[in-house]
TIGU-87465 format. One line per 5 residues: number of its first residue (from 1); their letters; for each residue y negated, x negated, z negated of N, C-alpha, C. Coordinates in Angstrom, 3 decimals. Atoms other than C-alpha are relative to their C-alpha. Example, Ala and Ser with C-alpha at 12.3 -4.5 7.8 and 13.67 -1.06 7.14 Angstrom:
1) as) 1.190:-0.890:0.000:4.500:-12.300:-7.800:-1.200:-0.900:0.000; 1.190:0.820:0.060:1.060:-13.670:-7.140:-1.090:0.770:-0.730
This chain:
1) xxxxx) -1.204:-0.286:0.780:-22.773:-37.025:46.074:-0.195:-0.527:-1.424; 0.201:0.392:1.388:-23.016:-37.086:42.276:1.254:-0.648:-0.556; -1.153:0.623:0.644:-20.728:-38.901:39.840:1.154:0.984:-0.160; -1.040:-1.005:0.192:-18.876:-35.628:39.310:0.695:0.355:1.311; -0.561:-0.333:-1.302:-18.170:-35.434:43.045:0.700:-1.170:0.669
6) xxxxx) -0.634:1.167:-0.590:-16.513:-38.794:43.553:1.435:0.310:0.425; -1.344:-0.195:-0.508:-13.402:-38.759:45.685:0.980:-0.974:-0.658; -1.028:0.816:0.647:-10.130:-40.187:44.383:0.524:-1.061:0.975; -0.480:1.131:-0.789:-9.765:-43.529:46.179:0.356:-1.138:-0.932; -0.488:1.094:0.835:-7.785:-46.403:44.663:0.077:-1.272:0.826
11) xxxxx) -0.040:1.261:-0.722:-8.337:-49.995:45.758:-0.799:0.077:1.290; 0.665:0.022:-1.295:-9.576:-50.917:49.226:0.546:1.119:0.877; -0.400:-1.093:-0.881:-9.529:-48.002:51.635:0.120:-0.545:1.424; -0.242:0.495:-1.352:-7.974:-48.958:54.989:0.143:1.165:0.962; -0.166:-0.977:-1.075:-8.284:-46.982:58.187:-0.180:-0.726:1.333
16) xxxxx) 0.156:0.645:-1.304:-7.985:-47.883:61.893:-1.424:0.176:0.530; 1.350:-0.126:-0.557:-11.213:-48.470:63.853:-0.235:1.341:0.692; 0.163:-1.239:-0.749:-10.582:-45.363:65.955:-0.018:1.244:-0.881; 0.117:-1.132:0.924:-10.556:-43.164:62.843:-1.351:-0.019:-0.726; 1.290:0.176:0.697:-14.171:-44.036:61.992:-0.754:1.307:-0.199
21) xxxxx) 0.687:-1.286:0.147:-15.341:-40.437:62.469:0.854:1.047:-0.699; -0.902:-0.945:0.663:-12.415:-38.840:60.651:-0.348:0.121:-1.480; 0.088:-0.171:1.447:-12.550:-37.393:57.166:1.176:-0.748:-0.631; -1.051:0.757:0.680:-10.590:-39.701:54.826:0.413:0.733:-1.275; -0.541:-0.706:1.160:-8.330:-38.108:52.225:1.181:-0.800:-0.545
26) xxxxx) -1.088:0.788:0.591:-6.174:-40.127:49.827:1.178:0.901:-0.344; -1.228:-0.752:0.222:-2.600:-38.848:49.787:1.022:-0.836:-0.756; -0.854:0.937:0.718:-0.705:-41.923:48.621:-0.806:-1.249:-0.311; 0.609:1.286:0.357:-1.584:-45.269:47.064:1.061:-1.077:0.207; -0.932:1.094:-0.179:0.012:-48.553:48.071:1.022:0.263:1.087
31) xxxxx) -0.999:-0.016:-1.071:3.002:-49.185:50.340:1.404:0.093:-0.584; -1.371:-0.133:0.503:6.610:-48.137:49.866:0.819:-1.268:0.245; -0.744:1.217:-0.351:7.827:-51.371:51.498:-0.527:-1.204:-0.784; 0.721:1.028:0.768:5.314:-53.884:50.116:0.752:-1.339:-0.002; -0.795:1.228:-0.036:7.433:-56.827:51.296:-0.226:-0.834:1.253
36) xxxxx) 0.275:0.806:-1.188:6.021:-58.058:54.609:-0.646:-1.321:-0.427; 0.412:1.312:0.497:5.476:-61.794:54.186:-1.472:-0.323:0.217; 1.376:0.344:-0.361:2.037:-61.889:55.784:-1.037:0.906:-0.642; 0.922:-1.065:0.388:0.507:-58.797:54.160:-0.575:-0.194:-1.403; 0.687:0.023:1.291:-2.073:-58.832:51.374:-0.897:1.228:-0.161
41) xxxxx) 0.931:-1.130:-0.025:-3.729:-55.479:52.082:0.005:0.813:-1.289; -0.094:-0.909:1.139:-2.485:-53.672:48.989:0.159:-0.716:-1.338; 0.041:0.771:1.242:-2.436:-56.486:46.420:1.076:0.376:-0.988; -0.942:-0.345:1.068:-0.850:-55.478:43.134:0.283:1.492:-0.086; -0.223:-1.440:0.044:-0.915:-51.756:43.899:1.461:0.321:0.273
46) xxxxx) -1.339:-0.487:-0.242:2.424:-50.046:43.648:-0.077:1.430:0.527; 0.055:-1.298:-0.661:3.263:-46.966:45.634:0.002:1.143:-1.009; -0.044:-1.255:0.755:2.461:-43.588:44.123:-0.545:1.123:0.878; 0.494:-1.180:-0.693:1.866:-40.086:45.419:-1.189:0.566:-0.765; 1.149:-0.635:0.650:-1.488:-38.471:44.718:0.408:1.389:-0.479
51) xxxxx) -0.303:-1.353:0.486:-1.118:-35.380:42.509:-0.746:1.039:0.832; 0.630:-1.040:-0.805:-1.890:-32.153:44.329:-1.344:0.405:-0.592; 1.268:-0.359:0.628:-4.638:-31.504:41.771:-1.129:-0.923:0.477; 0.997:0.949:-0.492:-6.460:-34.670:42.867:-0.365:0.305:1.445; 0.226:-0.275:-1.415:-6.045:-33.796:46.529:-0.867:1.246:0.165
56) xxxxx) 0.781:-1.226:-0.102:-7.395:-30.286:46.052:-1.426:-0.208:-0.498; 1.351:0.299:0.483:-10.344:-31.596:44.023:-0.806:-0.715:1.081; 0.687:0.713:-1.080:-11.195:-33.957:46.888:-0.311:0.941:1.158; 0.231:-0.946:-1.087:-10.824:-31.178:49.442:-1.174:0.930:-0.316; 1.146:-0.839:0.373:-13.306:-29.053:47.505:-1.313:-0.720:0.274
61) xxxxx) 1.205:0.796:-0.243:-15.863:-31.862:47.679:-0.254:-0.140:1.497; 0.145:0.158:-1.443:-15.216:-32.462:51.362:-0.467:1.305:0.639; 0.391:-1.305:-0.552:-15.500:-28.744:52.118:-1.464:0.298:-0.270; 1.404:-0.210:0.342:-18.884:-28.725:50.405:-0.920:-0.797:0.918; 0.874:0.892:-0.766:-20.276:-31.640:52.400:0.317:-0.061:1.492
66) xxxxx) -0.412:0.068:-1.406:-18.277:-31.505:55.679:0.843:1.227:0.369; -0.803:-1.212:-0.224:-17.201:-27.875:56.140:0.484:0.163:1.432; -0.384:-0.127:-1.404:-16.962:-28.286:59.934:0.925:-1.128:0.469; -0.876:1.133:-0.352:-14.612:-31.303:59.809:1.107:0.451:0.941; -1.009:-0.334:-1.003:-12.235:-31.348:62.776:1.254:-0.867:-0.102
71) xxxxx) -1.162:0.895:0.127:-9.981:-34.316:61.989:0.009:-0.637:-1.387; -0.190:0.634:1.306:-8.597:-35.692:58.737:0.988:-1.152:0.168; -0.929:1.136:0.026:-7.019:-39.123:58.286:0.455:-0.201:-1.433; -0.573:0.135:1.339:-4.690:-39.390:55.288:0.172:-1.480:-0.319; -0.047:1.423:0.323:-5.038:-42.740:53.530:1.168:-0.338:-0.919
76) xxxxx) -1.196:0.550:0.620:-2.440:-44.932:51.903:0.736:-0.767:1.079; -0.658:0.855:-0.989:-0.220:-47.520:53.583:0.917:0.777:0.932; -0.921:-0.771:-0.852:2.310:-44.979:54.841:0.263:1.393:-0.571; -0.196:-1.358:0.518:1.760:-41.341:53.796:1.103:0.783:0.707; -1.031:-0.739:-0.724:4.276:-40.233:56.448:1.368:-0.133:-0.660
81) xxxxx) -1.251:0.109:0.751:6.998:-41.342:54.026:0.268:1.264:-0.815; -0.179:-1.214:0.796:6.403:-38.073:52.155:0.986:0.943:0.694; -0.998:-0.918:-0.541:9.007:-35.391:52.597:-0.637:0.979:0.977; 0.461:-1.022:-0.941:8.723:-32.825:55.363:-0.709:1.133:-0.741; 0.583:-1.124:0.738:8.048:-30.072:52.815:-1.366:-0.366:-0.593
86) xxxxx) 1.271:0.423:0.570:5.288:-32.086:51.142:-1.068:-0.093:1.090; 0.973:0.122:-1.085:3.594:-32.834:54.469:-0.434:1.371:0.516; 0.347:-1.370:-0.395:3.744:-29.152:55.457:-0.963:0.597:-1.013; 0.877:-0.513:1.054:2.206:-28.224:52.104:-1.407:-0.591:0.129; 1.292:0.653:-0.105:-0.574:-30.777:52.589:-0.779:0.498:1.218
91) xxxxx) 0.671:-0.499:-1.202:-1.337:-29.628:56.135:-0.562:1.394:-0.240; 0.468:-1.350:0.301:-1.607:-26.050:54.894:-1.182:-0.012:-0.951; 1.104:0.053:0.977:-3.841:-26.965:51.957:-1.273:-0.543:0.654; 1.170:0.525:-0.704:-6.135:-28.991:54.209:-0.696:1.126:0.753; 0.613:-1.086:-0.767:-6.683:-25.929:56.396:-0.503:1.127:-0.898
96) xxxxx) 0.549:-0.978:0.945:-7.163:-23.685:53.376:-1.451:-0.347:-0.336; 1.338:0.441:0.378:-10.220:-25.774:52.492:-0.870:-0.318:1.218; 0.730:0.430:-1.196:-11.200:-26.974:55.993:0.593:0.707:1.217; -0.658:-0.805:-1.043:-10.286:-24.196:58.436:-0.269:-0.466:1.426; 0.297:0.475:-1.350:-11.867:-25.984:61.436:0.780:-1.269:0.378
101) xxxxx) -0.788:1.198:-0.294:-9.557:-28.997:61.152:1.060:0.330:1.055; -0.958:-0.198:-1.081:-7.480:-29.316:64.315:1.121:-1.042:-0.017; -1.007:1.063:-0.044:-5.670:-32.656:63.910:-0.023:-0.818:-1.283; -0.174:0.823:1.196:-4.359:-34.859:61.114:0.715:-1.284:0.419; -0.629:1.283:-0.283:-3.532:-38.570:61.376:0.287:-0.754:-1.278
106) xxxxx) -0.335:0.808:1.172:-2.121:-41.209:59.043:0.744:-1.249:0.446; -0.864:1.155:-0.234:-0.347:-44.558:58.793:1.461:0.407:-0.222; -1.434:-0.244:0.182:3.442:-44.603:59.092:0.773:-1.281:0.236; -0.983:1.032:-0.311:6.334:-47.028:58.976:1.086:0.620:0.881; -1.085:-0.476:-0.849:9.170:-46.758:61.476:1.065:0.712:-0.839
111) xxxxx) -1.008:-0.610:0.873:11.515:-45.950:58.577:-0.413:1.392:-0.472; 0.466:-1.334:0.402:9.340:-42.941:57.663:0.359:1.045:1.055; -0.342:-0.915:-1.095:9.987:-41.385:61.072:1.493:0.298:-0.036; -1.457:-0.162:0.028:13.733:-41.961:60.743:0.449:1.004:-1.044; -0.370:-0.917:1.076:13.726:-39.842:57.583:-0.303:1.464:0.319
116) xxxxx) 0.299:-1.376:-0.406:12.595:-36.733:59.508:0.947:0.407:1.126; -0.834:-0.508:-1.092:14.833:-34.583:61.713:-0.873:0.280:1.216; 0.749:-0.342:-1.209:13.843:-33.793:65.297:-0.758:1.308:-0.188; 0.642:-1.293:0.232:13.082:-30.217:64.257:-1.210:-0.145:-0.914; 1.123:0.212:0.920:10.873:-31.416:61.403:-1.176:-0.682:0.698
121) xxxxx) 1.074:0.660:-0.743:8.912:-33.716:63.718:-0.732:1.004:0.884; 0.630:-1.026:-0.834:8.277:-30.831:66.113:-0.872:0.931:-0.833; 0.763:-0.919:0.843:7.124:-28.580:63.273:-1.238:-0.678:-0.572; 1.172:0.721:0.508:4.827:-31.259:61.824:-1.073:-0.105:1.079; 0.960:0.002:-1.109:3.212:-31.584:65.254:-0.669:1.368:0.123
126) xxxxx) 0.546:-1.349:-0.091:2.774:-27.812:65.351:-0.998:0.277:-1.128; 0.912:-0.167:1.141:1.055:-28.035:61.949:-1.255:-0.856:0.131; 1.211:0.776:-0.223:-1.499:-30.449:63.394:0.112:-1.475:-0.290; -0.201:1.440:0.209:-0.019:-33.826:62.456:0.301:-0.601:1.364; -0.082:0.343:-1.421:-0.680:-35.297:65.867:-0.089:-1.486:0.292
131) xxxxx) 0.173:1.419:-0.283:-1.235:-39.041:65.446:0.438:-0.891:-1.136; -0.478:0.955:0.993:0.538:-41.868:63.630:-0.384:-1.412:0.427; 0.302:1.414:-0.229:-0.725:-45.442:63.366:1.118:-0.816:-0.631; -1.205:0.696:0.440:2.278:-47.762:63.120:-0.179:-1.502:0.179; 0.129:1.456:-0.053:2.106:-51.467:62.271:1.285:-0.653:0.456
136) xxxxx) -1.223:0.605:-0.522:4.949:-52.557:64.519:-0.088:-1.523:-0.001; 0.330:1.437:0.004:3.331:-56.061:64.761:0.564:-0.777:1.188; -0.628:0.786:-1.065:5.781:-57.403:67.382:1.274:0.686:0.463; -1.305:-0.449:-0.470:8.822:-56.660:69.498:1.030:-1.113:-0.062; -0.864:1.179:0.103:10.334:-60.065:68.734:0.915:0.136:-1.209
141) xxxxx) -0.954:-0.264:1.086:13.496:-59.540:66.688:-0.018:-1.080:-1.078; -0.022:1.082:0.981:13.426:-62.975:65.037:-1.199:0.088:-0.935; 1.200:-0.104:0.825:9.861:-62.439:63.822:0.069:1.200:-0.936; -0.147:-1.183:0.853:10.565:-58.928:62.535:0.901:-0.298:-1.195; -0.929:0.331:1.085:13.479:-60.284:60.497:-0.629:-0.996:-0.969
146) xxxxx) 0.573:1.033:0.859:11.675:-63.383:59.189:-1.126:0.548:-0.864; 1.138:-0.544:0.733:8.630:-61.373:58.156:0.358:1.167:-0.910; -0.462:-1.081:0.885:10.725:-58.785:56.272:-0.624:1.350:0.341; 0.589:-1.281:-0.376:9.394:-55.843:58.282:0.882:1.182:-0.408; -0.875:-1.078:0.462:12.444:-53.800:57.311:0.553:0.876:1.109
151) xxxxx) -0.590:-0.712:-1.126:13.377:-52.608:60.804:0.042:-0.926:1.205; -0.201:0.817:-1.197:14.295:-53.914:64.257:-0.777:0.576:1.178; 0.629:-0.500:-1.218:12.857:-53.599:67.746:0.741:1.231:0.526; -0.788:-1.169:-0.411:15.693:-51.197:68.526:-0.405:1.226:-0.802; 0.473:-1.107:0.839:14.582:-49.038:65.596:-1.351:0.521:0.497
156) xxxxx) 1.316:-0.403:-0.515:11.017:-49.028:66.963:0.170:0.850:1.253; -0.237:-0.717:-1.253:12.266:-47.926:70.367:0.543:1.404:-0.266; -0.645:-1.285:0.279:14.458:-45.151:68.976:-0.968:0.989:-0.639; 0.858:-0.926:0.747:11.892:-43.682:66.586:-1.245:0.399:0.787; 1.150:-0.375:-0.821:8.943:-43.815:68.985:0.408:0.966:1.107
161) xxxxx) -0.486:-0.980:-0.970:11.056:-41.996:71.578:0.106:1.383:-0.639; -0.062:-1.284:0.705:11.588:-39.280:68.980:-1.396:0.599:-0.174; 1.378:-0.491:0.072:7.809:-39.053:68.491:-0.447:0.542:1.352; 0.310:-0.485:-1.349:7.421:-38.736:72.269:0.553:1.411:0.200; -0.648:-1.300:-0.198:9.867:-35.836:72.282:-0.675:1.100:-0.817
166) xxxxx) 0.654:-0.978:0.866:7.986:-34.131:69.439:-1.458:0.233:0.377; 1.390:-0.149:-0.402:4.603:-34.577:71.124:-0.997:-0.651:-0.927; 0.879:0.678:0.946:3.191:-36.762:68.349:-0.483:-1.314:0.610; 0.554:1.263:-0.501:0.837:-39.494:69.591:0.234:-1.110:-1.019; -0.092:1.136:0.906:1.294:-42.967:68.173:-0.812:-1.160:0.536
171) xxxxx) 0.876:1.131:-0.278:-0.894:-46.035:68.038:0.647:-1.217:-0.649; -0.770:1.148:0.475:0.874:-49.394:67.717:-0.898:-1.212:-0.214; 0.716:1.243:0.262:-0.302:-52.746:66.366:0.840:-1.182:0.463; -0.633:1.251:-0.412:0.507:-56.105:67.944:-0.755:-1.144:-0.658; 0.611:1.108:0.730:-0.135:-59.216:65.830:0.344:-1.321:0.680
176) xxxxx) -0.248:1.297:-0.625:-0.520:-62.446:67.782:0.148:-1.071:-1.086; -0.219:1.093:0.950:0.621:-65.637:66.066:1.120:0.245:-0.979; -1.002:-0.341:1.008:3.296:-63.844:64.066:1.299:-0.770:0.190; -1.254:0.717:-0.271:6.138:-65.748:65.743:-0.085:-1.477:-0.366; 0.154:1.398:0.393:4.695:-69.103:64.683:-0.227:-0.916:1.180
181) xxxxx) 0.334:0.996:-1.018:3.810:-72.272:66.562:1.144:-0.176:0.993; -0.976:0.228:-1.045:5.574:-72.682:69.884:0.768:1.216:0.451; -0.792:-1.197:-0.304:6.905:-69.126:69.984:-0.830:1.159:0.545; 0.888:-1.076:-0.435:3.941:-67.166:71.281:0.449:0.679:1.280; -0.435:-0.589:-1.265:5.295:-66.683:74.798:1.242:0.867:-0.197
186) xxxxx) -1.194:-0.809:0.296:8.618:-65.466:73.444:-0.403:1.349:-0.580; 0.456:-1.249:0.621:6.809:-62.881:71.326:-0.700:0.895:1.009; 0.716:-0.786:-1.008:4.582:-61.797:74.219:0.974:0.704:0.932; -0.998:-0.590:-0.895:7.568:-61.235:76.530:0.739:1.144:-0.700; -0.797:-0.997:0.722:9.553:-59.349:73.880:-0.818:1.246:-0.313
191) xxxxx) 0.828:-1.146:0.377:6.652:-57.148:72.793:-0.402:0.811:1.224; 0.328:-0.733:-1.226:5.558:-56.277:76.336:1.214:0.775:0.490; -1.221:-0.683:-0.425:9.165:-55.430:77.188:0.262:1.240:-0.841; -0.203:-1.151:0.883:9.419:-53.135:74.158:-1.030:1.087:0.274; 1.058:-1.002:-0.173:6.051:-51.410:74.606:0.055:0.655:1.380
196) xxxxx) -0.117:-0.583:-1.338:6.718:-50.896:78.330:0.983:1.165:0.044; -0.952:-1.107:0.085:9.482:-48.514:77.282:-0.530:1.150:-0.849; 0.589:-0.974:0.911:7.124:-46.530:75.051:-1.283:0.586:0.596; 1.232:-0.642:-0.463:3.933:-44.461:75.328:-1.091:-0.087:-1.077; 1.063:0.111:1.013:1.423:-45.855:72.813:-1.351:0.389:0.592
201) xxxxx) 1.318:-0.437:-0.459:-1.944:-44.136:73.197:-1.009:-1.137:-0.129; 0.840:1.167:0.253:-3.664:-47.204:71.741:0.891:-1.131:-0.483; -0.632:1.184:0.578:-2.423:-50.744:71.115:-1.105:-0.812:-0.669; 0.961:0.787:0.752:-4.435:-52.396:68.378:0.457:-1.451:-0.069; -0.321:1.423:0.032:-4.536:-56.184:68.661:-0.634:-0.628:-1.231
206) xxxxx) 0.487:0.791:1.132:-4.850:-58.282:65.496:0.639:-1.377:0.110; -0.593:1.335:-0.023:-4.052:-61.927:64.808:0.289:-0.448:-1.418; -0.451:0.425:1.328:-2.175:-63.427:61.874:-1.100:-0.796:-0.708; 1.014:0.670:0.816:-4.683:-64.416:59.186:0.535:-0.079:-1.418; -0.656:0.178:1.296:-3.217:-65.885:56.014:-1.003:-0.221:-1.121
211) xxxxx) 0.768:0.201:1.218:-4.678:-65.715:52.528:0.930:-0.592:-1.055; -0.840:0.721:0.971:-3.459:-67.693:49.481:1.090:0.843:-0.646; -0.961:-0.833:0.722:-1.677:-64.724:47.896:1.135:0.518:0.880; -1.064:-0.472:-0.890:0.469:-63.969:50.957:1.272:-0.817:-0.202; -1.251:0.759:0.126:4.157:-64.900:50.533:0.203:-0.996:1.133
216) xxxxx) -0.162:0.894:-1.146:4.017:-66.485:53.985:-0.728:-1.319:-0.203; 0.742:1.235:0.274:1.496:-69.032:52.717:0.908:-1.042:-0.646; -0.949:0.930:0.627:4.249:-70.561:50.577:0.939:-0.593:1.041; -0.865:0.507:-1.070:6.438:-70.857:53.685:-0.728:-1.030:0.859; 0.787:0.987:-0.736:3.627:-72.702:55.446:-0.019:-1.321:-0.767
221) xxxxx) 0.070:1.216:0.823:3.355:-75.173:52.556:1.317:-0.762:-0.014; -1.314:0.663:0.033:7.108:-75.869:52.566:0.503:-0.368:1.394; -0.400:0.323:-1.361:7.275:-76.163:56.343:0.956:0.990:0.637; -0.898:-1.005:-0.577:9.453:-73.070:56.871:-0.682:0.774:1.124; 0.757:-0.709:-1.035:6.689:-71.591:59.028:-1.195:-0.846:0.393
226) xxxxx) 1.163:0.719:-0.504:4.128:-73.323:61.231:-0.906:0.983:0.737; 0.937:-0.923:-0.629:1.038:-71.386:62.207:-0.289:-0.397:1.442; 0.367:0.231:-1.392:0.307:-71.032:65.899:-1.477:-0.357:0.087; 1.393:0.333:-0.242:-2.893:-72.596:67.168:-0.735:1.165:0.646; 0.800:-1.093:-0.528:-5.751:-70.418:68.342:0.137:0.139:1.519
231) xxxxx) -0.188:-0.088:-1.443:-5.355:-71.301:72.012:1.365:0.586:0.335; -1.314:-0.580:-0.249:-1.657:-70.504:71.816:-0.028:1.507:-0.198; 0.096:-1.445:0.249:-2.504:-67.090:70.375:-0.677:0.720:1.180; 0.685:-0.615:-1.138:-4.922:-66.364:73.237:0.897:-0.010:1.235; -0.952:0.047:-1.107:-2.303:-67.480:75.765:1.094:1.056:-0.196
236) xxxxx) -0.991:-1.047:0.311:0.204:-65.201:74.027:-0.546:1.370:0.379; 0.617:-1.287:-0.303:-2.188:-62.287:74.310:-0.175:0.180:1.507; 0.170:-0.061:-1.458:-2.883:-63.117:77.955:1.307:0.402:0.676; -1.303:-0.327:-0.587:0.825:-63.019:78.813:0.373:1.447:-0.299; -0.292:-1.382:0.390:1.227:-59.751:76.917:-0.728:0.985:0.914
241) xxxxx) 0.793:-0.905:-0.838:-1.578:-58.102:78.917:0.474:-0.056:1.448; -0.518:0.132:-1.364:-0.234:-59.469:82.209:1.271:0.826:0.173; -1.322:-0.620:-0.145:3.240:-58.051:81.540:0.027:1.475:-0.403; 0.024:-1.392:0.430:2.181:-54.702:80.068:-0.273:0.891:1.210; 0.156:-0.811:-1.210:2.675:-52.093:82.799:-0.075:1.495:-0.288
246) xxxxx) 0.165:-1.407:0.357:1.960:-48.823:80.967:-1.489:0.316:-0.121; 1.396:-0.375:0.244:-1.316:-46.885:80.828:-0.255:0.097:-1.498; 0.310:-0.005:1.429:-2.866:-47.497:77.413:-1.373:-0.604:-0.221; 1.259:0.631:0.390:-5.979:-48.651:75.569:0.294:-1.233:-0.834; -0.097:1.226:0.782:-6.194:-52.226:74.312:-1.236:-0.075:-0.884
251) xxxxx) 1.114:0.009:0.942:-8.330:-52.364:71.184:0.165:-1.207:-0.927; -0.119:1.226:0.791:-8.799:-55.858:69.736:-1.340:-0.521:-0.434; 1.314:0.450:0.452:-12.136:-56.062:68.008:-0.128:0.041:-1.531; 0.065:0.153:1.455:-11.221:-56.535:64.343:-0.420:-1.433:-0.336; 0.463:1.323:0.418:-12.382:-59.540:62.326:1.041:-1.082:0.262
256) xxxxx) -1.047:1.009:-0.192:-9.023:-61.271:62.847:0.071:-0.515:1.437; -0.031:0.407:-1.400:-9.596:-61.524:66.609:-1.129:-0.981:0.295; 1.041:0.981:-0.326:-11.424:-64.717:67.610:-0.732:0.369:1.287; 0.620:-0.488:-1.232:-12.102:-63.139:71.012:0.174:1.519:0.034; -0.119:-1.458:-0.002:-12.857:-59.389:70.780:0.302:0.528:1.404
261) xxxxx) -0.376:-0.604:-1.276:-11.279:-57.286:73.526:0.046:1.516:-0.145; -0.108:-1.455:-0.037:-11.542:-53.622:74.465:0.075:0.434:1.453; -0.113:-0.463:-1.373:-10.325:-51.973:77.645:1.200:0.900:0.196; -1.092:-0.899:-0.355:-7.960:-49.591:79.372:0.860:-0.655:1.078; -0.919:0.480:-1.030:-4.880:-50.555:81.333:0.500:1.181:0.820
266) xxxxx) 0.087:1.290:-0.710:-4.335:-50.852:84.170:-1.380:-0.373:0.527; 1.243:0.214:-0.733:-7.923:-50.508:85.381:-0.835:-1.184:-0.496; 0.814:1.090:0.546:-9.448:-53.139:83.047:0.777:-1.311:-0.144; -0.833:1.186:0.196:-6.637:-55.700:83.262:-0.707:-1.278:0.481; 0.631:1.200:-0.557:-8.523:-58.149:85.501:-1.161:-0.460:-0.878
271) xxxxx) 1.131:0.379:0.866:-11.613:-58.031:83.284:0.482:-0.608:-1.314; -0.510:0.521:1.265:-9.621:-58.568:80.080:0.558:-1.407:0.177; -0.558:1.327:-0.253:-7.775:-61.523:81.582:-1.116:-1.010:0.266; 1.138:0.887:-0.252:-11.064:-62.995:82.811:-0.679:-0.393:-1.310; 0.633:0.290:1.289:-12.531:-62.725:79.300:0.830:-0.988:-0.809
276) xxxxx) -0.869:0.944:0.703:-9.522:-64.518:77.845:-0.055:-1.379:0.650; 0.068:1.283:-0.703:-9.611:-67.228:80.521:-1.322:-0.710:-0.281; 1.317:0.575:0.273:-13.308:-67.762:79.940:-0.058:-0.559:-1.418; -0.022:0.466:1.380:-12.778:-68.069:76.181:0.843:-1.264:-0.141; -0.859:1.185:0.062:-9.924:-70.551:76.639:-0.699:-1.226:0.580
281) xxxxx) 0.700:1.122:-0.620:-12.139:-72.703:78.862:-1.230:-0.428:-0.791; 1.302:0.267:0.639:-15.290:-72.442:76.757:0.104:-0.358:-1.480; -0.070:0.147:1.454:-14.142:-72.364:73.126:1.104:-0.984:-0.374; -0.977:1.022:0.392:-12.409:-75.372:71.598:0.933:0.524:-1.075; -0.946:-0.329:1.073:-9.377:-75.155:69.326:-0.671:-0.152:-1.356
286) xxxxx) 0.683:0.246:1.268:-11.523:-76.608:66.546:-0.972:1.118:-0.349; 0.981:-1.055:0.248:-14.234:-73.975:66.925:0.690:1.305:-0.394; -0.721:-1.228:0.305:-11.754:-71.097:66.933:0.702:-0.085:-1.354; -0.673:0.190:1.293:-9.814:-72.538:63.972:-0.998:0.096:-1.139; 1.041:-0.073:1.021:-13.047:-72.898:62.042:-0.381:1.453:-0.268
291) xxxxx) 0.282:-1.426:0.185:-13.764:-69.217:62.641:1.049:0.648:-0.903; -1.039:-0.632:0.794:-10.379:-68.217:61.208:-0.046:-0.463:-1.460; 0.081:0.504:1.386:-10.796:-70.448:58.153:-1.115:0.691:-0.781; 1.141:-0.640:0.675:-14.047:-68.634:57.393:0.228:1.475:-0.304; -0.298:-1.413:0.297:-12.422:-65.190:57.273:0.434:0.103:-1.463
296) xxx) -0.315:-0.146:1.423:-12.393:-64.173:53.616:0.636:1.346:-0.327; -0.525:-1.331:0.271:-11.306:-60.541:53.939:0.196:0.727:1.328; -0.246:-0.776:-1.218:-9.785:-58.320:56.588:-0.745:1.324:-0.042
């Protein structure tokens, strides 16, 4: 790819691990919410929509190099915030340039789903928008409020049920340690209870990892928030897996996970629990904490 063929990407490009084979296409930059206390993913970037001219220029390049592409992942913190009409236009333009594309995925916030009617969700699915990655983080109401997520567990339940009805797959994220020291079991119970009422195709497991620029770091310094220890986080995750009674994939092999996990429920439950028990017995709190301190970038 020459200098004249560079794609329009701004800042760090984030995508879920399971989208590693997807074509990446920038549709938005930054996050419309940009207020979660723990998040540093988008830095000083402010939300903006990519001009259609930029998108079409990128599609021309992609069509030249990957004309047989089957899946496209739209980048930006939450491209699903775009209007129904804009998303329809984008889905159509993608197929104009990449006629073999069958499915389109992207990140979404719960509030983005609420802004679409049931009919619009069904039509977006028909246009190939088949998968949304949603950073729910937890089902614990107190943590959602404290972290400024901008929605409640009830909102998550309502909007994911609407996705179920429309046939749109969704992939949820659970962040251990988010409830703070001493509250891991409460978060595990609440999140398992919430997810058991849903149909997440994948549950991505991450663990709270703070950097100096995160607003939550200031709360740690003032004592408003105490970070959970590493063993508590593993115990939280263990309880979550024990109580989760839906068929799904557990995917926890990002850098933030001190113990990588990957498996399907219910068939891999015993193995996953054994791996956690073995780690709790073998790895000291000090060793695991040292690992987290050495993380410089997610």
